[in-house]
One Martini backbone bead per residue (centre of mass of N, CA, C, O) as a GRO file, in nm:
protein
  164
    1UNK     BB    1  -0.533   2.811  -1.018
    2UNK     BB    2  -0.238   2.857  -1.154
    3UNK     BB    3   0.012   2.648  -1.322
    4UNK     BB    4   0.380   2.649  -1.297
    5UNK     BB    5   0.676   2.542  -1.402
    6UNK     BB    6   1.022   2.513  -1.274
    7UNK     BB    7   1.293   2.418  -1.476
    8UNK     BB    8   1.606   2.240  -1.422
    9UNK     BB    9   1.913   2.223  -1.345
   10UNK     BB   10   2.139   2.214  -1.128
   11UNK     BB   11   2.237   2.557  -1.094
   12UNK     BB   12   2.046   2.744  -1.287
   13UNK     BB   13   1.825   2.931  -1.097
   14UNK     BB   14   1.535   2.877  -0.991
   15UNK     BB   15   1.517   3.009  -0.710
   16UNK     BB   16   1.623   3.288  -0.788
   17UNK     BB   17   1.400   3.350  -0.985
   18UNK     BB   18   1.162   3.325  -0.790
   19UNK     BB   19   1.263   3.548  -0.593
   20UNK     BB   20   1.223   3.767  -0.819
   21UNK     BB   21   0.920   3.713  -0.913
   22UNK     BB   22   0.731   3.736  -0.671
   23UNK     BB   23   0.732   4.050  -0.621
   24UNK     BB   24   0.647   4.126  -0.912
   25UNK     BB   25   0.369   3.972  -0.904
   26UNK     BB   26   0.259   4.105  -0.649
   27UNK     BB   27   0.258   4.397  -0.774
   28UNK     BB   28   0.015   4.276  -0.974
   29UNK     BB   29  -0.179   4.109  -0.749
   30UNK     BB   30  -0.051   3.838  -0.685
   31UNK     BB   31  -0.090   3.519  -0.544
   32UNK     BB   32   0.165   3.307  -0.405
   33UNK     BB   33   0.271   2.970  -0.466
   34UNK     BB   34   0.497   2.699  -0.347
   35UNK     BB   35   0.659   2.407  -0.485
   36UNK     BB   36   0.935   2.223  -0.360
   37UNK     BB   37   1.166   2.010  -0.497
   38UNK     BB   38   1.346   1.716  -0.374
   39UNK     BB   39   1.593   1.451  -0.334
   40UNK     BB   40   1.602   1.516  -0.047
   41UNK     BB   41   1.582   1.492   0.270
   42UNK     BB   42   1.324   1.624   0.485
   43UNK     BB   43   1.349   1.846   0.789
   44UNK     BB   44   1.209   2.096   1.013
   45UNK     BB   45   1.245   1.942   1.259
   46UNK     BB   46   1.299   1.856   1.613
   47UNK     BB   47   1.430   1.645   1.799
   48UNK     BB   48   1.201   1.614   2.089
   49UNK     BB   49   0.983   1.768   1.997
   50UNK     BB   50   0.647   1.762   1.988
   51UNK     BB   51   0.603   1.756   1.679
   52UNK     BB   52   0.794   1.520   1.633
   53UNK     BB   53   0.656   1.313   1.818
   54UNK     BB   54   0.383   1.312   1.670
   55UNK     BB   55   0.492   1.210   1.403
   56UNK     BB   56   0.636   0.952   1.514
   57UNK     BB   57   0.355   0.834   1.625
   58UNK     BB   58   0.169   0.874   1.329
   59UNK     BB   59   0.085   1.125   1.216
   60UNK     BB   60  -0.031   1.245   0.916
   61UNK     BB   61  -0.049   1.537   1.057
   62UNK     BB   62   0.134   1.850   1.130
   63UNK     BB   63   0.069   2.157   1.302
   64UNK     BB   64   0.274   2.444   1.340
   65UNK     BB   65   0.211   2.711   1.564
   66UNK     BB   66   0.274   3.055   1.544
   67UNK     BB   67   0.268   3.400   1.554
   68UNK     BB   68   0.371   3.429   1.226
   69UNK     BB   69   0.362   3.107   1.163
   70UNK     BB   70   0.309   2.799   0.971
   71UNK     BB   71   0.336   2.436   0.978
   72UNK     BB   72   0.314   2.153   0.755
   73UNK     BB   73   0.301   1.797   0.786
   74UNK     BB   74   0.325   1.509   0.576
   75UNK     BB   75   0.263   1.205   0.473
   76UNK     BB   76   0.414   1.053   0.215
   77UNK     BB   77   0.377   0.910  -0.052
   78UNK     BB   78   0.556   0.749  -0.271
   79UNK     BB   79   0.371   0.909  -0.485
   80UNK     BB   80   0.321   1.233  -0.577
   81UNK     BB   81   0.070   1.423  -0.678
   82UNK     BB   82  -0.051   1.721  -0.758
   83UNK     BB   83  -0.305   1.713  -0.582
   84UNK     BB   84  -0.165   1.630  -0.309
   85UNK     BB   85   0.041   1.870  -0.300
   86UNK     BB   86  -0.205   2.109  -0.320
   87UNK     BB   87  -0.437   2.068  -0.104
   88UNK     BB   88  -0.297   2.264   0.137
   89UNK     BB   89  -0.325   2.507  -0.015
   90UNK     BB   90  -0.420   2.809  -0.073
   91UNK     BB   91  -0.706   2.920  -0.245
   92UNK     BB   92  -0.604   3.231  -0.281
   93UNK     BB   93  -0.425   3.159  -0.496
   94UNK     BB   94  -0.326   3.240  -0.834
   95UNK     BB   95  -0.024   3.112  -0.817
   96UNK     BB   96   0.163   2.815  -0.904
   97UNK     BB   97   0.476   2.700  -0.821
   98UNK     BB   98   0.684   2.439  -0.963
   99UNK     BB   99   0.978   2.318  -0.838
  100UNK     BB  100   1.042   2.097  -1.057
  101UNK     BB  101   0.911   1.827  -1.182
  102UNK     BB  102   0.966   1.764  -1.498
  103UNK     BB  103   0.734   1.526  -1.557
  104UNK     BB  104   0.506   1.705  -1.547
  105UNK     BB  105   0.188   1.784  -1.714
  106UNK     BB  106   0.289   2.102  -1.742
  107UNK     BB  107   0.348   2.410  -1.755
  108UNK     BB  108   0.676   2.555  -1.847
  109UNK     BB  109   0.986   2.685  -1.723
  110UNK     BB  110   1.307   2.710  -1.842
  111UNK     BB  111   1.625   2.688  -1.689
  112UNK     BB  112   1.910   2.798  -1.890
  113UNK     BB  113   2.268   2.707  -1.892
  114UNK     BB  114   2.519   2.640  -2.107
  115UNK     BB  115   2.759   2.631  -1.893
  116UNK     BB  116   2.652   2.343  -1.778
  117UNK     BB  117   2.624   2.128  -2.008
  118UNK     BB  118   2.313   2.093  -2.070
  119UNK     BB  119   2.033   2.003  -2.189
  120UNK     BB  120   1.756   2.101  -2.363
  121UNK     BB  121   1.435   2.040  -2.262
  122UNK     BB  122   1.255   2.173  -2.493
  123UNK     BB  123   1.323   1.954  -2.715
  124UNK     BB  124   1.134   1.723  -2.539
  125UNK     BB  125   0.920   1.946  -2.413
  126UNK     BB  126   0.598   2.070  -2.491
  127UNK     BB  127   0.537   2.216  -2.199
  128UNK     BB  128   0.732   2.427  -2.276
  129UNK     BB  129   0.674   2.790  -2.297
  130UNK     BB  130   0.971   2.869  -2.186
  131UNK     BB  131   1.298   3.025  -2.187
  132UNK     BB  132   1.546   3.090  -1.943
  133UNK     BB  133   1.833   3.275  -2.056
  134UNK     BB  134   2.186   3.387  -2.103
  135UNK     BB  135   2.122   3.280  -2.402
  136UNK     BB  136   2.081   3.241  -2.716
  137UNK     BB  137   1.814   3.048  -2.871
  138UNK     BB  138   1.682   2.751  -3.038
  139UNK     BB  139   1.324   2.721  -3.030
  140UNK     BB  140   0.970   2.665  -3.000
  141UNK     BB  141   1.006   2.889  -2.785
  142UNK     BB  142   1.040   3.133  -2.591
  143UNK     BB  143   1.310   3.360  -2.515
  144UNK     BB  144   1.427   3.472  -2.198
  145UNK     BB  145   1.596   3.680  -2.004
  146UNK     BB  146   1.737   3.583  -1.709
  147UNK     BB  147   1.839   3.897  -1.639
  148UNK     BB  148   1.502   3.961  -1.671
  149UNK     BB  149   1.253   3.933  -1.454
  150UNK     BB  150   1.047   4.134  -1.570
  151UNK     BB  151   1.000   3.983  -1.840
  152UNK     BB  152   0.910   3.719  -1.713
  153UNK     BB  153   0.671   3.833  -1.555
  154UNK     BB  154   0.521   3.935  -1.806
  155UNK     BB  155   0.486   3.664  -1.938
  156UNK     BB  156   0.326   3.529  -1.709
  157UNK     BB  157   0.097   3.733  -1.689
  158UNK     BB  158  -0.002   3.691  -1.978
  159UNK     BB  159  -0.048   3.386  -1.963
  160UNK     BB  160  -0.263   3.386  -1.744
  161UNK     BB  161  -0.466   3.576  -1.923
  162UNK     BB  162  -0.479   3.368  -2.176
  163UNK     BB  163  -0.559   3.137  -2.022
  164UNK     BB  164  -0.845   2.934  -1.956
   0.00000   0.00000   0.00000
């Protein structure tokens, strides 16, 4: 499974870009998995429900199975590394997107909007292989039009097949 990060500052459009890219890459035959990072506390469970009670009782992992989908929750270590974050993902996926986690040493696409007045991460991070922006930029890596998800999907598809 190939892994590529999608990084950028809050409000840059990382999730929106991924939502546009996933069906385009699926149409090319790729199976996609996503790990989304947040600085906020997360909880998909409902206090008082059995799955919540099992987790609160100390279970290391709880899998909640329904007729159409299932969810798994794990107790997170203080700092999760890439291997532990991806261990439970389906091995059938061809491509893993990691949204966030700017500091991980993996190939990344930066989503950059100059209107947010935030610095260009690609200037400091040699792992950034492309920048998706709504403005022309000068950087060491290709800049792809953020408003053209098809072009970004083509870049990713080519990158997957070029990487060893």
